[in-house]
N, C-alpha and C positions, 0 to 999 in steps of 0.2 A: 576306657571301660566305664567310668562313671557317665559319661554321655550316653553310652549304650544301656546303661542300667537306668538312668533318667528317662529316655526314651521308651523302655520298655514299661516304666512305672506309669508313664503318661498314657500309652497304649492300653493299659489296664484299667485304669480309671475313666478314659473316654468310652469304654464299652457300656451299651444300655444295660439296665439293671436285669433284664431277663437273660443276658448271656453270662452274668456272674453268678447266678443261682447254680449251686451244685446239686446233683441228686442226694436224696436223704442218706444213703450209705457212705456218703462223702462229707459228712457233717464236720468231721475233725480236720478237714482242710481249712486253710486260711487263704484266700484269694488275696495276691499281692504280698505274701509272707515272704520276706527276704532273712534267711537265718544269718546270724553274725558269723564271721570268720572263725571266732574262738570257740563257738558252739559246736559239741561232737557232732556226727552226721545226723542230720534232721531228716534223712530219707531211708526208710528201711525196705528192703525188697522182701516180699512174703513169698514162701515156697509156692509153686504151683500146685492145684488140686489135682488128685487123680480121677476125679469123677467126671470125665468128659466122654464116656463111651456113646452118648447120643449124638455128639458132633463128630467124632473119629478123628478130631485133631488134637495137636498138643495144647495144653493149656497155657496161657500166657500169665506168668507171674504178675502180681499188682504190686505197685509202689504206693506206700502210704508215706504221707509227709506229715510229720508231727511237729507242732510247736512245743517248745520246751516246757510250758506250763500244762500242756494237756497230754504230755509223756505218760504212758502206762507203765507198771511194774513189769519186770520181765517174766515173771510167772505167768502172768495174764496175757502176755502178748502172743503166745503160741495159740491159745483158743481163740484169741481175737483175729489173729492171723487167718486161721482156717476159717472162721465165720466170714471174714471180709473177702477170702479167696472164693469161697463158695458163692457168695453174694454178687462178687466182682463179674462171675462168669455169666450169670443170668443177665445181669444188668450191661454187660458190655456189649451185648447184641444190640440193645436197644439204645446205646449211645450212637452219635453221630461219629464217622470215621475220625473228623478233625479233632473233637474234644476227647475222645479215646486214646489217640494216639500222644497228645500233649503231654500227659503224665507219665509216658514210659520212659525207661532208660535205652540207651542205645541198643543193648543186647535185645531187650523186649521189643523194641521198634523193628530191629533186624528179623527177631523171630516172627513178628507179625506180617512184616513184608514178605518173608519166606514163605509163610503160610498162605498169604493172599496170591503170590506168584504160583505156588503149587496149585491153588485153586483156579487160578486162570490158565494153567497149564492144562489141568484135568479138563476144563471146559473147552480149551482150544482143541485138546486131543479128541474130545467127544465129538466137536464139530467135524474135525477132519475126517473121523470114522463115519460121520453122518454123511458129509460130502462124497466120501469115497463110495459108500453104498448107492447114493444117488447117482453118481457119475457110472458106477457098474450097471445100475438099472437103465440109464441112458443108452449105454453102449448096447445093451441087449435089445433095447427097443429099437434103437438105429438099424442094428443088424437084422431084425425082424422087418423092419420097413423096407431096409435094401432087398431082403430076400424076396418080399411082396412085391417090389417094384420089378425085380428080375423076373418074376414068375409072371406079372401082368405084361412086361415086354415080350416075353417069350410067347404068351398067349397071343397077343397081338400080332407078333411074327407069324405064328402058326395060322391065325387067321387070314393074313395077307396072302401066305402061301397058298391056303385053299382057295380064296378068292382068284389068286392067279390060275391056278389048276383048273378051275371051273371055267374062267374066261378062255384059257387054251383049249378046254374040251369043247366049248360051244363053237369057238372058231373052227377047230376040227371038224364038228359034226356040219357047220355051214359049207365047209370046203368039200366034204364028202357028198353033201346034198347036191352041190354045184357040180361036181364030176358026174353024178348019177343022172343029173339033168342034161347035162353035155352028152353023155353015152346015148340017153334016150332020144335026144335030138339027132344025132348022127346017125 
């Protein structure tokens, strides 16, 4: 466990300064802060705000990590939590996927993953519907093209039949003229 913790501490310290800077609304976070085992829970899950009508999806509760020296009184915590919750919704969209997911609990990560999968499913369903419409249009065009080819083939056959009939009529006239010539000679 200590080697894992030592390894994670090294990873935190090895990051460039620009990756360690947190957004302004997360000023009460301490990067690399490790709560002691005897300290009561240093992570508080704030309730999700219900003001997500514009996104149409469930809000994801926010985790706030407080160090013991910065912990606020309980009476102010509810107003602070609603403020953080509202602020986190607007800033959550601007954060990259990796940095936003790092601070979430398992339940929140699962909800986020479920939401993302639902969005992917909706996109896949939209693409399937779109592809189905395209396929139906292609089938309709294929059917029309087949019908046009059949008409063209029938017209070609009719033309050939007319040509053969004209040839036969010409031969018949030639034979009749030969018979008339033979009758005049005899």
